[in-house]
TIBA-97477 format. One record per atom (N, C-alpha, C): atom name; residue in three letters; x, y, z; residue number from 0. Coordinates in steps of 0.02 Angstrom, whole numbers, always signed. Layout:
atom; type; east; north; up; seq
CA; ala; X; Y; Z; NUM
...
***
This chain:
atom; type; east; north; up; seq
N; met; +42; -58; +0; 0
CA; met; +0; +0; +0; 0
C; met; +45; +62; +0; 0
N; gly; +27; +111; -42; 1
CA; gly; +69; +170; -48; 1
C; gly; +29; +229; -72; 1
N; thr; +65; +280; -89; 2
CA; thr; +36; +342; -114; 2
C; thr; +70; +361; -179; 2
N; asn; +30; +383; -228; 3
CA; asn; +55; +404; -293; 3
C; asn; +40; +477; -305; 3
N; ile; +80; +507; -348; 4
CA; ile; +69; +575; -370; 4
C; ile; +33; +572; -437; 4
N; arg; -22; +609; -443; 5
CA; arg; -61; +608; -505; 5
C; arg; -72; +680; -529; 5
N; gln; -59; +691; -594; 6
CA; gln; -72; +756; -625; 6
C; gln; -147; +765; -636; 6
N; arg; -174; +824; -616; 7
CA; arg; -245; +837; -628; 7
C; arg; -255; +877; -692; 7
N; asn; -316; +878; -718; 8
CA; asn; -332; +915; -779; 8
C; asn; -323; +990; -772; 8
N; asp; -328; +1017; -710; 9
CA; asp; -323; +1089; -700; 9
C; asp; -250; +1112; -693; 9
N; gly; -202; +1067; -702; 10
CA; gly; -131; +1084; -698; 10
C; gly; -100; +1070; -631; 10
N; gly; -140; +1056; -580; 11
CA; gly; -114; +1040; -514; 11
C; gly; -97; +967; -509; 11
N; val; -73; +947; -451; 12
CA; val; -58; +877; -437; 12
C; val; -93; +856; -373; 12
N; gly; -106; +791; -367; 13
CA; gly; -137; +765; -307; 13
C; gly; -100; +703; -282; 13
N; leu; -102; +692; -217; 14
CA; leu; -76; +631; -188; 14
C; leu; -134; +582; -181; 14
N; val; -127; +523; -211; 15
CA; val; -181; +475; -215; 15
C; val; -159; +409; -182; 15
N; thr; -203; +381; -139; 16
CA; thr; -186; +319; -106; 16
C; thr; -197; +260; -153; 16
N; asp; -154; +209; -148; 17
CA; asp; -162; +148; -188; 17
C; asp; -225; +110; -168; 17
N; ala; -238; +107; -104; 18
CA; ala; -292; +66; -78; 18
C; ala; -361; +88; -102; 18
N; thr; -374; +154; -102; 19
CA; thr; -442; +178; -118; 19
C; thr; -444; +223; -180; 19
N; ser; -387; +240; -208; 20
CA; ser; -382; +288; -264; 20
C; ser; -410; +356; -246; 20
N; glu; -412; +371; -182; 21
CA; glu; -438; +434; -157; 21
C; glu; -383; +485; -153; 21
N; glu; -398; +547; -175; 22
CA; glu; -349; +601; -170; 22
C; glu; -347; +625; -97; 22
N; ile; -289; +622; -66; 23
CA; ile; -284; +641; +4; 23
C; ile; -253; +710; +14; 23
N; ala; -223; +737; -39; 24
CA; ala; -195; +805; -37; 24
C; ala; -188; +830; -108; 24
N; ser; -193; +896; -116; 25
CA; ser; -186; +924; -182; 25
C; ser; -143; +987; -179; 25
N; phe; -110; +1002; -235; 26
CA; phe; -65; +1059; -240; 26
C; phe; -74; +1091; -308; 26
N; gly; -73; +1157; -308; 27
CA; gly; -77; +1193; -372; 27
C; gly; -147; +1194; -401; 27
N; gly; -149; +1210; -464; 28
CA; gly; -213; +1216; -500; 28
C; gly; -214; +1281; -538; 28
N; pro; -272; +1305; -555; 29
CA; pro; -277; +1367; -594; 29
C; pro; -244; +1425; -557; 29
N; phe; -209; +1468; -594; 30
CA; phe; -176; +1526; -566; 30
C; phe; -228; +1575; -540; 30
N; arg; -223; +1595; -477; 31
CA; arg; -272; +1640; -447; 31
C; arg; -238; +1703; -418; 31
N; gly; -174; +1713; -433; 32
CA; gly; -140; +1771; -406; 32
C; gly; -153; +1833; -448; 32
N; val; -119; +1887; -430; 33
CA; val; -125; +1950; -466; 33
C; val; -88; +1946; -532; 33
N; lys; -122; +1966; -585; 34
CA; lys; -92; +1970; -652; 34
C; lys; -82; +2043; -668; 34
N; val; -33; +2057; -712; 35
CA; val; -21; +2126; -734; 35
C; val; -19; +2126; -810; 35
N; tyr; -61; +2169; -839; 36
CA; tyr; -64; +2176; -912; 36
C; tyr; -34; +2244; -929; 36
N; lys; +14; +2244; -977; 37
CA; lys; +47; +2306; -998; 37
C; lys; +24; +2324; -1068; 37
N; ala; +8; +2388; -1078; 38
CA; ala; -13; +2413; -1144; 38
C; ala; +19; +2481; -1156; 38
N; ala; +39; +2493; -1218; 39
CA; ala; +68; +2558; -1236; 39
C; ala; +15; +2613; -1235; 39
N; leu; +37; +2673; -1220; 40
CA; leu; -7; +2731; -1219; 40
C; leu; +26; +2786; -1260; 40
N; ala; -10; +2814; -1308; 41
CA; ala; +15; +2868; -1349; 41
C; ala; -40; +2921; -1356; 41
N; gly; -21; +2984; -1347; 42
CA; gly; -68; +3039; -1350; 42
C; gly; -100; +3047; -1418; 42
N; val; -159; +3078; -1418; 43
CA; val; -197; +3091; -1479; 43
C; val; -228; +3160; -1474; 43
N; ala; -248; +3188; -1531; 44
CA; ala; -281; +3252; -1532; 44
C; ala; -355; +3246; -1514; 44
N; ala; -385; +3188; -1528; 45
CA; ala; -457; +3178; -1518; 45
C; ala; -475; +3177; -1444; 45
N; thr; -536; +3200; -1429; 46
CA; thr; -561; +3202; -1361; 46
C; thr; -624; +3160; -1352; 46
N; thr; -640; +3120; -1401; 47
CA; thr; -699; +3077; -1397; 47
C; thr; -686; +3019; -1349; 47
N; gly; -739; +2989; -1325; 48
CA; gly; -734; +2934; -1277; 48
C; gly; -689; +2878; -1302; 48
N; gly; -640; +2859; -1262; 49
CA; gly; -596; +2804; -1278; 49
C; gly; -544; +2819; -1331; 49
N; ala; -539; +2881; -1355; 50
CA; ala; -491; +2898; -1408; 50
C; ala; -419; +2889; -1385; 50
N; leu; -405; +2906; -1323; 51
CA; leu; -338; +2899; -1296; 51
C; leu; -320; +2827; -1283; 51
N; phe; -367; +2788; -1258; 52
CA; phe; -353; +2719; -1239; 52
C; phe; -418; +2679; -1238; 52
N; ala; -416; +2620; -1268; 53
CA; ala; -473; +2574; -1266; 53
C; ala; -446; +2503; -1269; 53
N; leu; -462; +2464; -1218; 54
CA; leu; -437; +2396; -1213; 54
C; leu; -493; +2351; -1189; 54
N; ala; -508; +2299; -1228; 55
CA; ala; -558; +2249; -1207; 55
C; ala; -530; +2211; -1148; 55
N; asn; -573; +2186; -1106; 56
CA; asn; -553; +2145; -1048; 56
C; asn; -500; +2095; -1070; 56
N; pro; -441; +2096; -1040; 57
CA; pro; -386; +2052; -1063; 57
C; pro; -398; +1978; -1050; 57
N; glu; -446; +1960; -1008; 58
CA; glu; -459; +1890; -992; 58
C; glu; -520; +1863; -1027; 58
N; gly; -566; +1907; -1048; 59
CA; gly; -629; +1883; -1075; 59
C; gly; -672; +1849; -1022; 59
N; ala; -658; +1864; -959; 60
CA; ala; -693; +1837; -901; 60
C; ala; -696; +1893; -849; 60
N; pro; -742; +1889; -801; 61
CA; pro; -746; +1942; -750; 61
C; pro; -680; +1948; -711; 61
N; ile; -659; +2010; -699; 62
CA; ile; -598; +2023; -661; 62
C; ile; -612; +2078; -610; 62
N; ile; -565; +2085; -563; 63
CA; ile; -566; +2141; -517; 63
C; ile; -499; +2177; -526; 63
N; ile; -503; +2240; -547; 64
CA; ile; -443; +2280; -556; 64
C; ile; -423; +2306; -487; 64
N; thr; -363; +2288; -466; 65
CA; thr; -339; +2307; -400; 65
C; thr; -294; +2368; -402; 65
N; arg; -265; +2381; -460; 66
CA; arg; -222; +2440; -468; 66
C; arg; -219; +2457; -542; 66
N; phe; -219; +2521; -557; 67
CA; phe; -214; +2545; -626; 67
C; phe; -160; +2599; -627; 67
N; gln; -106; +2587; -665; 68
CA; gln; -50; +2634; -665; 68
C; gln; -38; +2660; -736; 68
N; ile; -17; +2723; -740; 69
CA; ile; +6; +2752; -803; 69
C; ile; +77; +2775; -791; 69
N; asp; +125; +2746; -827; 70
CA; asp; +194; +2768; -823; 70
C; asp; +204; +2819; -879; 70
N; val; +202; +2883; -860; 71
CA; val; +209; +2937; -909; 71
C; val; +284; +2948; -920; 71
N; thr; +309; +2926; -978; 72
CA; thr; +380; +2935; -994; 72
C; thr; +392; +3001; -1030; 72
N; thr; +342; +3026; -1067; 73
CA; thr; +344; +3092; -1098; 73
C; thr; +275; +3124; -1088; 73
N; lys; +274; +3181; -1055; 74
CA; lys; +210; +3214; -1041; 74
C; lys; +179; +3242; -1105; 74
N; ser; +115; +3254; -1103; 75
CA; ser; +81; +3283; -1161; 75
C; ser; +101; +3356; -1168; 75
N; thr; +97; +3382; -1229; 76
CA; thr; +116; +3451; -1241; 76
C; thr; +59; +3499; -1222; 76
N; gly; -1; +3473; -1220; 77
CA; gly; -59; +3514; -1201; 77
C; gly; -74; +3510; -1127; 77
N; ala; -126; +3544; -1107; 78
CA; ala; -145; +3546; -1036; 78
C; ala; -208; +3504; -1025; 78
N; ala; -207; +3443; -1048; 79
CA; ala; -267; +3400; -1044; 79
C; ala; -272; +3366; -976; 79
N; asn; -334; +3356; -956; 80
CA; asn; -350; +3311; -901; 80
C; asn; -371; +3245; -932; 80
N; val; -356; +3190; -899; 81
CA; val; -376; +3124; -926; 81
C; val; -418; +3087; -874; 81
N; thr; -462; +3045; -900; 82
CA; thr; -501; +3000; -859; 82
C; thr; -494; +2930; -887; 82
N; phe; -492; +2881; -843; 83
CA; phe; -489; +2810; -862; 83
C; phe; -539; +2771; -820; 83
N; gly; -571; +2723; -851; 84
CA; gly; -618; +2681; -814; 84
C; gly; -646; +2626; -857; 84
N; thr; -688; +2585; -827; 85
CA; thr; -720; +2529; -862; 85
C; thr; -784; +2554; -894; 85
N; ala; -797; +2530; -955; 86
CA; ala; -855; +2552; -993; 86
C; ala; -883; +2494; -1033; 86
N; ala; -945; +2502; -1057; 87
CA; ala; -979; +2450; -1095; 87
C; ala; -946; +2437; -1162; 87
N; asn; -912; +2488; -1190; 88
CA; asn; -880; +2480; -1255; 88
C; asn; -817; +2523; -1257; 88
N; gly; -783; +2521; -1313; 89
CA; gly; -720; +2557; -1320; 89
C; gly; -726; +2630; -1338; 89
N; thr; -788; +2655; -1344; 90
CA; thr; -798; +2725; -1363; 90
C; thr; -837; +2765; -1311; 90
N; thr; -842; +2740; -1251; 91
CA; thr; -877; +2774; -1198; 91
C; thr; -827; +2795; -1144; 91
N; ser; -831; +2858; -1123; 92
CA; ser; -787; +2881; -1070; 92
C; ser; -809; +2852; -1003; 92
N; ser; -761; +2843; -959; 93
CA; ser; -775; +2820; -891; 93
C; ser; -720; +2847; -845; 93
N; asp; -738; +2861; -783; 94
CA; asp; -689; +2889; -736; 94
C; asp; -686; +2851; -670; 94
N; asn; -703; +2785; -672; 95
CA; asn; -705; +2748; -609; 95
C; asn; -638; +2717; -589; 95
N; leu; -585; +2732; -627; 96
CA; leu; -517; +2712; -607; 96
C; leu; -476; +2774; -590; 96
N; ile; -470; +2820; -638; 97
CA; ile; -437; +2885; -626; 97
C; ile; -483; +2939; -654; 97
N; asp; -498; +2988; -612; 98
CA; asp; -543; +3042; -630; 98
C; asp; -505; +3108; -632; 98
N; thr; -501; +3137; -691; 99
CA; thr; -476; +3205; -702; 99
C; thr; -405; +3215; -675; 99
N; tyr; -357; +3184; -709; 100
CA; tyr; -286; +3193; -691; 100
C; tyr; -253; +3237; -744; 100
N; ala; -215; +3287; -724; 101
CA; ala; -181; +3333; -771; 101
C; ala; -119; +3298; -799; 101
N; ile; -126; +3270; -858; 102
CA; ile; -73; +3227; -888; 102
C; ile; -15; +3267; -916; 102
N; gly; -23; +3332; -926; 103
CA; gly; +30; +3374; -954; 103
C; gly; +79; +3399; -902; 103
N; gly; +68; +3382; -840; 104
CA; gly; +108; +3409; -785; 104
C; gly; +180; +3387; -783; 104
N; thr; +192; +3322; -781; 105
CA; thr; +261; +3298; -773; 105
C; thr; +265; +3224; -790; 105
N; glu; +326; +3201; -802; 106
CA; glu; +337; +3129; -812; 106
C; glu; +338; +3096; -743; 106
N; lys; +292; +3050; -733; 107
CA; lys; +288; +3015; -669; 107
C; lys; +243; +2954; -676; 107
N; val; +238; +2915; -625; 108
CA; val; +191; +2859; -623; 108
C; val; +129; +2882; -587; 108
N; val; +73; +2877; -622; 109
CA; val; +8; +2896; -596; 109
C; val; -30; +2832; -581; 109
N; asp; -67; +2830; -526; 110
CA; asp; -106; +2769; -513; 110
C; asp; -172; +2785; -478; 110
N; asn; -216; +2734; -477; 111
CA; asn; -282; +2744; -447; 111
C; asn; -281; +2735; -371; 111
N; leu; -223; +2728; -341; 112
CA; leu; -219; +2727; -268; 112
C; leu; -207; +2797; -241; 112
N; val; -164; +2835; -275; 113
CA; val; -146; +2902; -252; 113
C; val; -180; +2956; -293; 113
N; asp; -186; +2946; -358; 114
CA; asp; -209; +2997; -404; 114
C; asp; -279; +2983; -432; 114
N; lys; -322; +2951; -393; 115
CA; lys; -386; +2927; -418; 115
C; lys; -437; +2982; -431; 115
N; gly; -431; +3040; -400; 116
CA; gly; -479; +3093; -409; 116
C; gly; -545; +3078; -372; 116
N; thr; -597; +3114; -390; 117
CA; thr; -661; +3109; -355; 117
C; thr; -696; +3042; -365; 117
N; asn; -701; +3018; -427; 118
CA; asn; -738; +2957; -442; 118
C; asn; -696; +2894; -450; 118
N; gly; -630; +2900; -450; 119
CA; gly; -587; +2842; -457; 119
C; gly; -592; +2796; -397; 119
N; lys; -584; +2731; -410; 120
CA; lys; -589; +2681; -357; 120
C; lys; -524; +2641; -353; 120
N; met; -511; +2615; -294; 121
CA; met; -452; +2573; -284; 121
C; met; -464; +2503; -309; 121
N; asn; -525; +2478; -307; 122
CA; asn; -543; +2412; -333; 122
C; asn; -604; +2421; -377; 122
N; gln; -601; +2394; -438; 123
CA; gln; -655; +2402; -485; 123
C; gln; -670; +2336; -520; 123
N; lys; -732; +2313; -515; 124
CA; lys; -752; +2252; -552; 124
C; lys; -758; +2269; -626; 124
N; met; -744; +2218; -667; 125
CA; met; -750; +2226; -740; 125
C; met; -780; +2162; -767; 125
N; thr; -834; +2168; -805; 126
CA; thr; -866; +2109; -834; 126
C; thr; -825; +2084; -893; 126
N; ala; -841; +2024; -916; 127
CA; ala; -805; +1993; -971; 127
C; ala; -808; +2034; -1035; 127
N; ser; -862; +2072; -1045; 128
CA; ser; -871; +2108; -1108; 128
C; ser; -854; +2182; -1105; 128
N; gln; -831; +2207; -1047; 129
CA; gln; -816; +2278; -1041; 129
C; gln; -748; +2296; -1068; 129
N; tyr; -737; +2361; -1074; 130
CA; tyr; -674; +2390; -1096; 130
C; tyr; -648; +2436; -1042; 130
N; ile; -582; +2449; -1044; 131
CA; ile; -553; +2504; -1005; 131
C; ile; -540; +2559; -1057; 131
N; thr; -566; +2618; -1043; 132
CA; thr; -557; +2674; -1090; 132
C; thr; -521; +2732; -1056; 132
N; gly; -487; +2770; -1097; 133
CA; gly; -454; +2831; -1075; 133
C; gly; -473; +2888; -1122; 133
N; thr; -490; +2945; -1093; 134
CA; thr; -514; +3002; -1132; 134
C; thr; -480; +3066; -1106; 134
N; gly; -459; +3108; -1152; 135
CA; gly; -430; +3172; -1134; 135
C; gly; -480; +3228; -1141; 135
N; ser; -475; +3279; -1099; 136
CA; ser; -520; +3337; -1103; 136
C; ser; -498; +3385; -1158; 136
N; ala; -436; +3379; -1179; 137
CA; ala; -407; +3418; -1234; 137
C; ala; -355; +3373; -1267; 137
N; thr; -319; +3398; -1314; 138
CA; thr; -269; +3356; -1347; 138
C; thr; -218; +3328; -1298; 138
N; thr; -201; +3266; -1307; 139
CA; thr; -149; +3234; -1266; 139
C; thr; -88; +3220; -1310; 139
N; ala; -83; +3254; -1367; 140
CA; ala; -28; +3245; -1413; 140
C; ala; +39; +3251; -1377; 140
N; gly; +86; +3209; -1396; 141
CA; gly; +152; +3208; -1365; 141
C; gly; +158; +3159; -1308; 141
N; leu; +102; +3138; -1280; 142
CA; leu; +104; +3092; -1224; 142
C; leu; +130; +3024; -1246; 142
N; val; +177; +2997; -1207; 143
CA; val; +204; +2930; -1219; 143
C; val; +209; +2896; -1152; 143
N; gly; +191; +2833; -1150; 144
CA; gly; +197; +2795; -1088; 144
C; gly; +168; +2726; -1094; 144
N; asn; +157; +2696; -1038; 145
CA; asn; +127; +2629; -1034; 145
C; asn; +75; +2628; -980; 145
N; val; +25; +2586; -990; 146
CA; val; -27; +2573; -941; 146
C; val; -14; +2504; -911; 146
N; tyr; -20; +2498; -846; 147
CA; tyr; -12; +2434; -811; 147
C; tyr; -77; +2420; -774; 147
N; ile; -110; +2365; -791; 148
CA; ile; -173; +2347; -759; 148
C; ile; -160; +2286; -715; 148
N; his; -167; +2295; -650; 149
CA; his; -158; +2240; -602; 149
C; his; -227; +2213; -587; 149
N; tyr; -237; +2148; -592; 150
CA; tyr; -304; +2120; -581; 150
C; tyr; -301; +2048; -558; 150
N; val; -358; +2026; -531; 151
CA; val; -368; +1955; -513; 151
C; val; -432; +1932; -547; 151
N; leu; -436; +1868; -559; 152
CA; leu; -497; +1840; -586; 152
C; leu; -552; +1842; -534; 152
N; ala; -611; +1863; -553; 153
CA; ala; -666; +1870; -505; 153
C; ala; -699; +1803; -492; 153
***
């Protein structure tokens, strides 16, 4: 009588007894930790909803955004405020992550923990079909950077 290691379909492993074929311990399985999605950000002249940034849910499944960062490597030449948030489509403005941040100010890392504004949230649910959009109040031309979306599967 002994114990065997068996690979499971979900990627984890289990310890299985010879006598009863019963799993007595399990390890691993589907990844449930924080994931980070990186996307390039480039300024635009347009001020319509999602013109600055539009990204479909990176998982195609419900997620919880735990942190949203913008690494501004080159500030915009204009004096635009930007908003970022989750929306039903890629052309609708939303401000539930970062609300009204002056993106032309300086090169720095902006996030929804410190720079969230009035309507920004530290944790935001996102359905499988939603988008994250970014919209400028004026031209964001010249802006260069990256967006980092930290999230967990809901």
